[in-house]
N, C-alpha and C positions, 0 to 999 in steps of 0.2 A: 195863357199864352200857347200852350200845347194844343188846346182846342181850336184856337184861331189858326194855327199852322195847319192842322188837319183840314179845316174848312177851306183854306187857301189851296191846299194840294188837290182836294177833290174838285174844286172849281177849275183849276188849271188842267186837270185830267179830262174833264168833260168839254172844255172849251174848243178843242179841235173839231170834235164831232158836231157840237152845237153851231159853230161858225159855218161849217160846210153845209149843214142842213138848212140854215137860214139862207145862204147864198143860193143853194139849189132851188128852194121854194120861190125866192124872189125872181130868179132867172126864168123859171117856168111861168110865173105869173106875168112877168114883164114882157116876155117874148124875145125873139132873137135880136131885135134891134137895140136892146138895152146894153148889152156887152158886159154882163156881170161875171162871166166865166173866169177871168184871171183872179178874181177874189177867192176862188177855191184854194189858192195857195196859202190862205190864212190857216187852213187845217194843219199842213206840215210845219208851218212856222210856229204855231202854238205848241205842236207836239214836241218840239225840241226843248221845251221848258221843263218838262217832267218826264219820267219814265226812261227806259233804256233805248239803245239804238234799234233794237228789233221792233219795238213799239213805234218808234219814229218812222222807220222804213215802211211798216205796214200801213200807217196813216198816210204816208206819201203815196203809196200804191193805190190806196182807196181814193185819194184826191184825184189821181190821174184817171182812174177808172170812171169816177163820177164825171170828170171833165169830158172824157170821151163820150159817155152816154148823153150828156147834155148837148155836146156839140152835134152828135147825130140827131138828137131830138129837134135841134134848131136848124138842121141842114147846113151846119158850118164845118163839117168834119174835115173836108179837104180845102177849105178856104184859108186865106191869110189870117183872118181873125181867129178861126179855130186853131190853126197851127201856133199862132202867137200865144193863145191861152194855154195850150198844152205845154209849150216851151216854158212859159212863166211858172206853171205849177211844178214841172219837172225840175227847173232850176232852184226854186225855193225848197223843194223836197231834198235835193242834194245838199243845199246849204244847211238845212235843218238837221240832216244826218251828221254833217261835220260838226255843227254846234253841239249836238247831243254827245258826240264822242269827246269833245273838249270838256263839256260839263261833267261827264262821267269820270274823266281822269281827275279833274279838280275835286270832285266829291270823294274819290278814293284817297287823294292826298289829304283832304280835310279829315276824313275818318282816321287816317294814320296819325295826324296831329292830335286829334281828340284822344286816341288811345294812349299816345305818349303823355299827354297832359294828365290823364287819369292815373297812369303809373306814377308820374311825378307827384300827384296829389297823395297817393297812398304812401309814398315814401316820406314826403315832407309833412303832411298832415295825417298822421296815422289815426285810425279809429281809436277814440278814447275808450277806456273801459267803462261799461255801464255801471259797474260797482267798483269803487276804489276805497279800500279800507272800510271806514264807517260811512262813506258817502255813496249816494246814487247820483250819477252824472248823465247829462244829455248835452249834445252839441249840435249846432246848426251853422252851416257856412253857405253863404250865397255870394257868388262872384258877380261883380258888375259886368264882366265880359262873359256873356253866356256861353260862348264856345270854348273859352279857356278853362272854366271850372276851377280856376285857382288864381290867387292874387297875392297881395301883400299882407293880408291879415293872418294871424297865427294863433294857435292855442295848443296846450299840452297839459296832461295830467300825469303826475308821477307819484307812485305810492312809496314814500321814503321812510327810513327809520324814525324820522322826526315828525311824521304826519303826512297827509296827502297834500302835495304841493302842485299848484296850478299857475299857469301863465296864460294871459290873453293879451295880445299886442297888435300893433298896427304899424307897418313900415311906411315911412314917408315916401311918396312917389308910387309909380305903377310900373307894370311891365316885368320883364325878366329880371331886371336889376333888383326890383322889390322882392321877387321870389327868392333870388340868391341871398339877399339880406335876411329874409325870414328863415332860410335854411341855416344860416350862421347862428341866429339867435336861438332857434330850437335845439340845434346840436349842443350849444353851450348849456342851455337850461337842462336838457336831459342828463347831462353829466353832473352839473353842479347841484341840481335838485336832490340827487341821491347821495352825493358826497359831503356837501357842506352842512355844518351843524345848525345854522339858523338862516332865516330868510335874508338878513342883511348881507351875509357872506355870499349867498346865491346872487343877490343883486350886484355886488362888487365884481363877482366873476363874470357876469353878463356884461357889465360895463367894460371890463378889460377886453373881453372877446370882441365886442362890437367896435370899440375904438381901434383894435388891432386889424380888423378885417374890412371895415367899411370906409368908404370915402368920407371926407370931412363934412361934406354938405348933406349927408344922409343921416337920419336919426330914426329912432323907434320909440313910440309910446307903448307902455306896457304896465299892467297891474299884476303883481304876484300875490298869491294867497296860500296860506298854510292852515289847513283845517285840522283841529285836534279832536281827540275823542270826547273831551268834555264840552263839545259844541261851541268852543271858542275858535274864531278865525282871525289869524294875523294877516294884515294886508300891508302891501308896500307899493306905492303908486309912482310910476315914472311918467308924469304928465298925461295920463290916460283917463278917459271917462270913468268916474267912480262906479264901483259895483252897485247894483240895486238890491237892497234888502227888502224882501216881501214877507211881511209877518203873517202869522196864521189867521189873524182877524181881517186880512185883506189890505191893510195899510202898507204903503211902500215908501221908501226914502233912500236916497243915495248915501252910501257909506263914504263920506267925504274925508280926505286926509287932513291932518292938522295944518299943513301948509303945502302950497304948490311946489312941486319939484320938477326939474328938467327931465326930458326924455333921455333914453339911452343913446349914447353916441355924441353927446354935446361936450364931452371933455372930462378927463379924470380929476381935474382940479376943482370941479363944482361940488357943492355940498350934496351928499347923497340923501335920498328921501328917508324920512323917519317911519319906522313901522308903527301901525296902530291896530287896535283890536275891535272886533265885533262879536257879540254873542248871539247865537241863534237858538231860540227856544224850540221845543217840539212843534212841528208844523211850519216853521219858518223856512225860507229858502233864499238863495243868493244867485243873482244873475250877473255874470260878467259879459261884457259886450264891447264892440268897437264902435267908433263914431259913425260908421255907415248905417247904424240903426237909428241913433238919435238925430242925425243930420239928414235923414231921408225926408224928402218933401213931396207933398201931393201936387197936383197940377196948379193949385193956387199959391204954392210956395210955403205951405204950412208944414213945420217940422213934425215928425212922428211923435206923438205924446206917449212916450214909453211908460211913464209913471201911471198915467190914467188908464193905460191898456194892460197894466200888470195883472188885472183880474183874470186875464186869459191863462195865467199860469196856475190856476186852481185845479186844473185837470189832475186826475189821480196819478197818472204815469208821467214822469219827467219828459220823456220823448214826445208824448202826445201834447203836453203843455207847451213845449217849445215849438212844436210844429204849428200849433194854433197861433202862437205869437208871430212866427215867420210868415204865415199866410196873411195875417192881418197887416203886417208890414208891407208886403208886396201889394196888397189891395189898396193900402193908403197911397202908395206911390202911383199905382195905376199903370204900371209898365215896368220895364227893366230898371233895376237900381242903378244909381249913378256912382255908387261906391260899394266896395266889398262890405259885407255885413256878416260878422261872426258873433255867435252867442253861445255861452256855456252856462248851463244851469246846475247848481249844486243843491242837493237835499241830503240831510242826515237820514240814515236808514232808521226805521222804527226798531226799537229794542224788544 
């Protein structure tokens, strides 16, 4: 995507000069009777699309100078046709200068919004530690809104006295309300993960917090994990896609819960999810992710085959492995994702 954007910028940057050169050559070849001079205004018109005001003004002056030279060459300098052509080029140059000023102001506002979004992302989705207790951790987050860089998916890793506790979740809905809800869930998890004695108590505390702060129509799917030093992982699933366990021999399978449980925010009177366990042998790893990964479709509507593509996680470094999977996901879609996609990879460190 970045390469395509660079190519588009270079094309737009050259377009003013190319258009004026073509008009000048055609006008000289066709002679004074053709009347191509007003088309030189294409140069300053295209100039307003990229670059700053100074560049736009210089291209406008170049167009006027070229128009004067061609009018003199065609003996039209003091005629009505020549004056009309000069007025057309000058008018478009002034309009292009005003358009460039407006565009620059909007670009400055957008840069400010991006900066604020990046700060919000660092506060809400803080960088996870690459090493937490006995685990190596890697994370990837791709927002469906390219300029926002942040959305309703959430993740966190907390090194607690009971083990390394992890959450990956997805807020129902989009926009600022989803971000606010994600902030509520993460704040509650960061406190509860360190204080509560077991994962069930963490889940209950999250449920109380979500029901207290969120509107009734909003909910959050989430999976909680607690990794122990003996390579056992306790999982608790609130209606979220099951983590993917990738074995050392390359096989992969979802760690399914014993029964389906409702998401967070559906009400305190519902039956809470039951914890279940998974054991990871040396060389095994676990991938937690949001449905933006498995529900990503290619142009033909085919879902991303996460289990079949899990071989990409064989890379030695967890960050490298996860980046390979992320690039493959984006290539599968063939463009911007339609939903946020968060992935968190857990590996036990070699002893």
